[in-house]
C-alpha positions, 0 to 999 in steps of 0.5 A, spaced: 492 473 477 496 474 483 498 480 486 503 481 491 504 488 495 510 490 499 512 496 503 519 498 504 517 500 512 524 504 512 521 509 506 514 510 509 513 516 512 506 515 514 502 520 509 496 515 509 495 516 501 495 509 500 490 507 506 485 512 503 486 509 496 487 501 497 480 500 501 483 496 507 488 493 503 493 497 506 493 500 513 497 504 518 500 501 524 501 504 531 507 507 529 504 510 523 507 506 518 504 502 512 503 495 512 499 490 508 493 488 511 488 484 506 490 485 499 483 482 497 480 488 499 482 492 494 482 492 486 488 491 482 487 499 480 486 501 487 492 498 489 496 501 483 493 508 485 495 507 492 502 505 489 503 511 485 500 516 490 506 514 495 510 520 496 517 516 497 515 510 492 515 505 498 510 501 495 511 495 491 507 491 486 508 484 483 503 482 478 504 475 476 
């Protein structure tokens, strides 16, 4: 299975929930906006938890 993670940078408020739950797959940039770094660093369940924890629903997962 391939997982594609997308982040709507216009919706992201930099809460950091995703960073703590994704174990390196998502990080905050210099502007405190989330960006995908290494999807392989997290399990699919960790990515799902990161997505669910986003207060603005800025994280998209495509599991195909």
